[in-house]
MDAnalysis code that builds the backbone (N, CA, C; Angstrom):
import MDAnalysis as mda
import numpy as np

u = mda.Universe.empty(432, n_residues=144, atom_resindex=np.repeat(np.arange(144), 3), trajectory=True)
u.add_TopologyAttr("name", ["N", "CA", "C"] * 144)
u.add_TopologyAttr("resid", np.arange(1, 145))
u.add_TopologyAttr("resname", ["MET", "SER", "LYS", "PRO", "THR", "VAL", "VAL", "LYS", "LEU", "PHE", "VAL", "GLY", "SER", "ALA", "VAL", "ALA", "PHE", "VAL", "ALA", "GLY", "VAL", "LEU", "LEU", "ALA", "LEU", "GLY", "ALA", "VAL", "TRP", "PHE", "ALA", "TYR", "ALA", "ASN", "GLY", "ALA", "PHE", "VAL", "LEU", "SER", "GLY", "PRO", "ASP", "VAL", "THR", "GLY", "ILE", "GLN", "PRO", "THR", "ALA", "PHE", "ALA", "TRP", "SER", "THR", "VAL", "ALA", "LEU", "LEU", "VAL", "VAL", "ALA", "MET", "LEU", "VAL", "ILE", "ILE", "GLY", "GLY", "LEU", "VAL", "GLY", "GLY", "LEU", "VAL", "SER", "TRP", "ILE", "GLY", "ALA", "LEU", "LEU", "ASN", "THR", "ALA", "GLN", "VAL", "ASP", "ASP", "LYS", "THR", "TRP", "PHE", "ILE", "VAL", "LEU", "LEU", "VAL", "LEU", "GLY", "LEU", "ILE", "SER", "PHE", "GLY", "ILE", "VAL", "ALA", "MET", "ILE", "ALA", "TYR", "VAL", "ILE", "GLY", "GLY", "PRO", "ASP", "GLY", "THR", "GLN", "SER", "ARG", "GLU", "SER", "ARG", "MET", "ALA", "ALA", "ILE", "THR", "ALA", "ALA", "THR", "SER", "THR", "VAL", "VAL", "MET", "ASN", "PRO", "PRO", "ASN"])
u.atoms.positions = np.array([
    [-8.138, -9.982, -6.804],
    [-8.366, -9.015, -5.766],
    [-9.139, -7.845, -6.378],
    [-10.241, -7.462, -5.769],
    [-11.075, -6.388, -6.320],
    [-10.454, -5.027, -6.028],
    [-10.880, -4.035, -6.793],
    [-10.342, -2.687, -6.618],
    [-10.625, -2.133, -5.223],
    [-11.825, -2.290, -4.660],
    [-12.029, -1.780, -3.292],
    [-11.060, -2.395, -2.274],
    [-10.731, -3.663, -2.443],
    [-9.767, -4.307, -1.546],
    [-8.378, -3.714, -1.738],
    [-7.981, -3.496, -2.989],
    [-6.681, -2.894, -3.283],
    [-6.609, -1.493, -2.692],
    [-7.677, -0.721, -2.843],
    [-7.696, 0.652, -2.336],
    [-7.586, 0.659, -0.809],
    [-8.343, -0.198, -0.145],
    [-8.274, -0.271, 1.322],
    [-6.877, -0.653, 1.788],
    [-6.279, -1.633, 1.132],
    [-4.937, -2.062, 1.498],
    [-3.918, -0.957, 1.254],
    [-4.026, -0.258, 0.142],
    [-3.090, 0.821, -0.175],
    [-3.219, 1.974, 0.815],
    [-4.444, 2.391, 1.098],
    [-4.650, 3.505, 2.029],
    [-4.196, 3.105, 3.435],
    [-4.515, 1.896, 3.857],
    [-4.072, 1.429, 5.164],
    [-2.558, 1.358, 5.268],
    [-1.916, 0.935, 4.206],
    [-0.455, 0.872, 4.189],
    [0.162, 2.260, 4.231],
    [-0.435, 3.199, 3.505],
    [0.069, 4.576, 3.526],
    [-0.084, 5.182, 4.916],
    [-1.216, 4.930, 5.555],
    [-1.432, 5.442, 6.908],
    [-0.425, 4.824, 7.877],
    [-0.172, 3.517, 7.757],
    [0.801, 2.853, 8.629],
    [2.198, 3.416, 8.407],
    [2.569, 3.649, 7.158],
    [3.889, 4.189, 6.859],
    [4.058, 5.577, 7.472],
    [3.072, 6.445, 7.274],
    [3.154, 7.804, 7.821],
    [3.164, 7.767, 9.349],
    [2.349, 6.913, 9.946],
    [2.326, 6.791, 11.406],
    [3.673, 6.302, 11.928],
    [4.281, 5.350, 11.236],
    [5.599, 4.863, 11.647],
    [6.670, 5.931, 11.555],
    [6.630, 6.723, 10.495],
    [7.606, 7.809, 10.351],
    [7.408, 8.846, 11.449],
    [6.164, 9.223, 11.713],
    [5.898, 10.195, 12.771],
    [6.305, 9.653, 14.142],
    [6.061, 8.371, 14.389],
    [6.460, 7.755, 15.646],
    [7.978, 7.749, 15.790],
    [8.695, 7.440, 14.718],
    [10.155, 7.435, 14.758],
    [10.695, 8.844, 15.004],
    [10.158, 9.828, 14.301],
    [10.611, 11.210, 14.506],
    [10.319, 11.684, 15.921],
    [9.144, 11.343, 16.427],
    [8.800, 11.716, 17.797],
    [9.710, 11.059, 18.821],
    [10.042, 9.786, 18.616],
    [10.917, 9.082, 19.552],
    [12.322, 9.682, 19.540],
    [12.832, 9.991, 18.361],
    [14.172, 10.585, 18.269],
    [14.172, 11.971, 18.911],
    [13.154, 12.769, 18.632],
    [13.083, 14.103, 19.222],
    [12.974, 14.020, 20.748],
    [12.134, 13.121, 21.228],
    [11.948, 12.963, 22.667],
    [13.241, 12.492, 23.333],
    [13.944, 11.569, 22.696],
    [15.220, 11.090, 23.249],
    [16.254, 12.203, 23.260],
    [16.319, 12.981, 22.187],
    [17.281, 14.091, 22.127],
    [16.960, 15.150, 23.173],
    [15.677, 15.469, 23.319],
    [15.274, 16.508, 24.276],
    [15.551, 16.099, 25.716],
    [15.565, 14.811, 25.993],
    [15.794, 14.336, 27.358],
    [17.202, 13.825, 27.596],
    [18.104, 14.078, 26.664],
    [19.520, 13.753, 26.871],
    [19.858, 12.282, 26.783],
    [19.173, 11.533, 25.973],
    [19.461, 10.108, 25.854],
    [20.671, 9.829, 24.965],
    [21.089, 10.818, 24.181],
    [22.221, 10.630, 23.280],
    [23.500, 11.172, 23.910],
    [24.617, 10.468, 23.656],
    [25.934, 10.954, 24.041],
    [26.460, 11.734, 22.848],
    [26.747, 13.036, 23.071],
    [27.150, 13.904, 21.978],
    [28.618, 14.273, 22.094],
    [29.273, 14.341, 20.942],
    [30.631, 14.863, 20.838],
    [30.579, 15.959, 19.792],
    [30.335, 17.183, 20.268],
    [30.084, 18.277, 19.333],
    [28.717, 18.062, 18.705],
    [28.629, 18.146, 17.374],
    [27.334, 17.924, 16.727],
    [27.052, 16.447, 16.421],
    [27.981, 15.573, 16.735],
    [27.857, 14.150, 16.387],
    [27.324, 13.334, 17.561],
    [26.445, 12.377, 17.247],
    [25.966, 11.436, 18.245],
    [26.955, 10.272, 18.270],
    [27.544, 10.025, 19.441],
    [28.542, 8.958, 19.554],
    [28.044, 7.755, 20.339],
    [26.897, 7.876, 20.979],
    [26.375, 6.750, 21.733],
    [25.030, 7.065, 22.346],
    [24.560, 6.109, 23.137],
    [23.271, 6.253, 23.827],
    [23.534, 6.066, 25.313],
    [22.942, 6.935, 26.138],
    [23.056, 6.794, 27.589],
    [22.455, 5.451, 28.000],
    [23.162, 4.695, 28.826],
    [22.630, 3.376, 29.226],
    [21.598, 3.496, 30.352],
    [20.482, 4.138, 30.059],
    [19.418, 4.283, 31.052],
    [18.167, 3.567, 30.537],
    [17.253, 3.342, 31.448],
    [15.995, 2.687, 31.068],
    [15.211, 3.547, 30.086],
    [15.255, 4.869, 30.281],
    [14.551, 5.767, 29.368],
    [15.126, 5.657, 27.955],
    [16.436, 5.653, 27.845],
    [17.071, 5.583, 26.524],
    [16.727, 4.270, 25.828],
    [16.750, 3.176, 26.561],
    [16.438, 1.890, 25.937],
    [14.955, 1.776, 25.584],
    [14.101, 2.463, 26.342],
    [12.678, 2.440, 25.970],
    [12.453, 3.242, 24.686],
    [13.216, 4.319, 24.471],
    [13.082, 5.042, 23.199],
    [13.661, 4.227, 22.050],
    [14.691, 3.444, 22.317],
    [15.219, 2.536, 21.281],
    [14.159, 1.491, 20.926],
    [13.469, 0.952, 21.944],
    [12.387, -0.006, 21.683],
    [11.266, 0.652, 20.890],
    [10.962, 1.918, 21.185],
    [9.942, 2.651, 20.438],
    [10.369, 2.843, 18.985],
    [11.661, 3.081, 18.775],
    [12.176, 3.188, 17.406],
    [12.072, 1.860, 16.669],
    [12.314, 0.766, 17.347],
    [12.183, -0.556, 16.716],
    [10.734, -0.796, 16.308],
    [9.800, -0.436, 17.192],
    [8.378, -0.573, 16.857],
    [8.037, 0.297, 15.651],
    [8.555, 1.522, 15.632],
    [8.297, 2.425, 14.506],
    [8.843, 1.838, 13.207],
    [10.029, 1.252, 13.253],
    [10.602, 0.650, 12.047],
    [9.776, -0.548, 11.578],
    [9.262, -1.331, 12.511],
    [8.405, -2.457, 12.131],
    [7.108, -1.972, 11.482],
    [6.548, -0.879, 11.992],
    [5.331, -0.315, 11.396],
    [5.638, 0.204, 9.993],
    [6.779, 0.872, 9.830],
    [7.178, 1.370, 8.508],
    [7.356, 0.217, 7.529],
    [8.033, -0.832, 7.960],
    [8.246, -2.001, 7.092],
    [6.903, -2.647, 6.745],
    [6.005, -2.741, 7.726],
    [4.674, -3.286, 7.459],
    [3.923, -2.449, 6.435],
    [4.026, -1.130, 6.530],
    [3.397, -0.257, 5.548],
    [3.984, -0.445, 4.154],
    [5.295, -0.609, 4.086],
    [5.931, -0.825, 2.784],
    [5.528, -2.170, 2.177],
    [5.463, -3.200, 2.992],
    [5.044, -4.519, 2.497],
    [3.588, -4.475, 2.047],
    [2.742, -3.811, 2.819],
    [1.343, -3.657, 2.424],
    [1.194, -2.894, 1.114],
    [2.021, -1.876, 0.918],
    [2.016, -1.132, -0.337],
    [2.428, -1.993, -1.509],
    [3.427, -2.849, -1.287],
    [3.855, -3.777, -2.339],
    [2.749, -4.764, -2.677],
    [2.087, -5.287, -1.663],
    [0.993, -6.234, -1.893],
    [-0.160, -5.556, -2.628],
    [-0.458, -4.300, -2.275],
    [-1.540, -3.598, -2.974],
    [-1.157, -3.328, -4.426],
    [0.117, -3.049, -4.694],
    [0.581, -2.847, -6.070],
    [0.423, -4.139, -6.882],
    [0.812, -5.255, -6.282],
    [0.664, -6.544, -6.966],
    [-0.817, -6.849, -7.193],
    [-1.665, -6.546, -6.212],
    [-3.109, -6.734, -6.382],
    [-3.669, -5.874, -7.499],
    [-3.183, -4.634, -7.602],
    [-3.626, -3.754, -8.692],
    [-3.165, -4.295, -10.039],
    [-1.952, -4.838, -10.086],
    [-1.471, -5.442, -11.339],
    [-2.347, -6.628, -11.740],
    [-2.645, -7.494, -10.785],
    [-3.484, -8.653, -11.084],
    [-4.887, -8.233, -11.499],
    [-5.398, -7.168, -10.895],
    [-6.727, -6.680, -11.221],
    [-6.756, -6.098, -12.631],
    [-5.775, -5.256, -12.961],
    [-5.768, -4.625, -14.284],
    [-5.387, -5.594, -15.389],
    [-4.775, -6.713, -15.051],
    [-4.453, -7.718, -16.067],
    [-5.723, -8.371, -16.610],
    [-6.820, -8.302, -15.860],
    [-8.075, -8.911, -16.280],
    [-8.884, -8.017, -17.208],
    [-8.503, -6.744, -17.314],
    [-9.216, -5.798, -18.173],
    [-8.739, -5.996, -19.607],
    [-9.654, -5.835, -20.571],
    [-9.298, -6.032, -21.976],
    [-8.242, -5.040, -22.449],
    [-8.363, -3.769, -22.063],
    [-7.383, -2.744, -22.418],
    [-6.235, -2.827, -21.407],
    [-5.036, -3.092, -21.874],
    [-3.886, -3.327, -20.993],
    [-3.109, -2.062, -20.645],
    [-3.651, -0.881, -20.930],
    [-2.923, 0.358, -20.674],
    [-2.629, 0.540, -19.186],
    [-3.632, 0.343, -18.333],
    [-3.428, 0.497, -16.897],
    [-2.414, -0.511, -16.380],
    [-2.475, -1.730, -16.863],
    [-1.529, -2.759, -16.440],
    [-0.101, -2.343, -16.777],
    [0.108, -1.875, -18.001],
    [1.453, -1.493, -18.435],
    [1.954, -0.286, -17.646],
    [1.082, 0.698, -17.440],
    [1.483, 1.885, -16.679],
    [1.853, 1.512, -15.248],
    [1.021, 0.695, -14.598],
    [1.324, 0.263, -13.228],
    [2.622, -0.530, -13.163],
    [2.821, -1.419, -14.113],
    [4.018, -2.257, -14.118],
    [5.272, -1.432, -14.346],
    [5.275, -0.603, -15.369],
    [6.478, 0.166, -15.703],
    [6.812, 1.176, -14.606],
    [5.813, 1.923, -14.142],
    [6.087, 2.897, -13.087],
    [6.521, 2.223, -11.787],
    [5.962, 1.074, -11.493],
    [6.387, 0.347, -10.299],
    [7.812, -0.156, -10.409],
    [8.194, -0.619, -11.579],
    [9.547, -1.144, -11.765],
    [10.612, -0.057, -11.780],
    [10.230, 1.173, -12.157],
    [11.216, 2.255, -12.138],
    [11.050, 3.138, -10.896],
    [10.470, 2.583, -9.862],
    [10.355, 3.204, -8.535],
    [9.434, 4.413, -8.475],
    [8.441, 4.477, -9.332],
    [7.400, 5.492, -9.243],
    [6.052, 4.829, -8.987],
    [6.060, 3.729, -8.257],
    [4.850, 2.974, -7.983],
    [3.839, 3.760, -7.176],
    [4.290, 4.656, -6.301],
    [3.365, 5.444, -5.498],
    [2.522, 6.346, -6.394],
    [3.144, 6.908, -7.428],
    [2.408, 7.765, -8.368],
    [1.376, 6.926, -9.124],
    [1.788, 5.763, -9.587],
    [0.875, 4.883, -10.319],
    [-0.271, 4.424, -9.430],
    [0.019, 4.094, -8.184],
    [-1.032, 3.621, -7.283],
    [-2.011, 4.732, -6.930],
    [-1.532, 5.958, -6.758],
    [-2.448, 7.071, -6.488],
    [-3.365, 7.285, -7.689],
    [-2.797, 7.219, -8.898],
    [-3.615, 7.358, -10.108],
    [-4.620, 6.215, -10.213],
    [-4.193, 4.993, -9.877],
    [-5.096, 3.840, -9.933],
    [-6.227, 3.987, -8.921],
    [-5.916, 4.446, -7.718],
    [-6.935, 4.625, -6.683],
    [-7.962, 5.659, -7.136],
    [-7.500, 6.723, -7.786],
    [-8.408, 7.790, -8.212],
    [-9.249, 7.372, -9.416],
    [-8.617, 6.756, -10.427],
    [-9.389, 6.515, -11.646],
    [-9.139, 5.205, -12.348],
    [-8.558, 4.234, -11.685],
    [-8.258, 2.964, -12.328],
    [-9.474, 2.068, -12.478],
    [-9.402, 1.137, -13.428],
    [-10.529, 0.223, -13.648],
    [-10.530, -0.919, -12.636],
    [-11.676, -1.564, -12.531],
    [-11.809, -2.746, -11.684],
    [-12.016, -3.945, -12.592],
    [-10.998, -4.765, -12.735],
    [-11.073, -5.926, -13.622],
    [-12.083, -6.950, -13.179],
    [-12.306, -7.088, -11.881],
    [-13.276, -8.074, -11.403],
    [-14.695, -7.615, -11.678],
    [-14.940, -6.315, -11.617],
    [-16.291, -5.805, -11.864],
    [-16.671, -5.994, -13.327],
    [-15.761, -5.760, -14.242],
    [-16.100, -5.907, -15.653],
    [-16.370, -7.372, -15.992],
    [-15.635, -8.274, -15.377],
    [-15.873, -9.694, -15.621],
    [-17.241, -10.104, -15.093],
    [-17.620, -9.634, -13.912],
    [-18.924, -9.964, -13.334],
    [-20.058, -9.409, -14.180],
    [-19.890, -8.186, -14.689],
    [-20.945, -7.614, -15.521],
    [-21.052, -8.366, -16.845],
    [-19.913, -8.804, -17.377],
    [-19.954, -9.618, -18.607],
    [-20.647, -10.937, -18.351],
    [-20.359, -11.565, -17.221],
    [-20.998, -12.845, -16.898],
    [-22.500, -12.659, -16.697],
    [-22.905, -11.537, -16.096],
    [-24.335, -11.275, -15.919],
    [-25.018, -11.098, -17.268],
    [-24.343, -10.424, -18.202],
    [-24.918, -10.227, -19.538],
    [-25.022, -11.562, -20.273],
    [-24.012, -12.410, -20.152],
    [-24.046, -13.722, -20.803],
    [-25.152, -14.581, -20.204],
    [-25.287, -14.544, -18.885],
    [-26.332, -15.319, -18.218],
    [-27.715, -14.842, -18.640],
    [-27.897, -13.529, -18.721],
    [-29.190, -12.978, -19.130],
    [-29.501, -13.364, -20.577],
    [-28.502, -13.302, -21.457],
    [-28.722, -13.653, -22.857],
    [-29.020, -15.140, -23.008],
    [-28.341, -15.966, -22.223],
    [-28.557, -17.403, -22.290],
    [-29.951, -17.767, -21.795],
    [-30.380, -17.148, -20.711],
    [-31.715, -17.461, -20.178],
    [-32.806, -16.983, -21.145],
    [-32.557, -15.907, -21.865],
    [-33.535, -15.438, -22.846],
    [-33.665, -16.408, -24.003],
    [-32.534, -16.941, -24.459],
    [-32.528, -17.896, -25.570],
    [-33.207, -19.197, -25.141],
    [-32.941, -19.653, -23.925],
    [-33.521, -20.900, -23.441],
    [-35.032, -20.738, -23.248],
    [-35.454, -19.591, -22.710],
    [-36.862, -19.363, -22.449],
    [-37.638, -19.178, -23.761],
    [-37.023, -18.545, -24.748],
    [-37.678, -18.269, -26.020],
    [-36.851, -18.880, -27.159],
    [-36.953, -20.188, -27.364],
    [-36.153, -20.804, -28.425],
    [-36.577, -20.290, -29.809],
    [-35.603, -20.180, -30.716],
    [-35.950, -19.716, -32.080],
    [-36.834, -20.730, -32.786],
    [-37.711, -20.223, -33.636],
    [-38.635, -21.081, -34.393],
    [-38.024, -21.587, -35.662],
])
């Protein structure tokens, strides 16, 4: 997976996660403002059995699915970044991404990778272009 693909997936996942959180907060606020919750003092003890209340519950379910989709997309982009950096000769980025991801600081590692991480597929392509150019030069001009 190339770095531009990883970056697009990571940014899209972050946007989906934030949108899901905002949608969930908006649905809860809207339900509270319109009396969809049954309150006992400061505690919520139930939901009014109205069509409005159940539609806000459905909106919350949609928000949770969007949040989960964003989290899964973030995980896939992290794995793509690991696979990409594994192809680079210097394994520093790979180790940093792996360790920070395993100790739950993957978001920090991914932001750093998006800003300044290497592209393992690009370096391989440039190496192959150099090998192809050198080979064609040798074939065209054989040594005497």
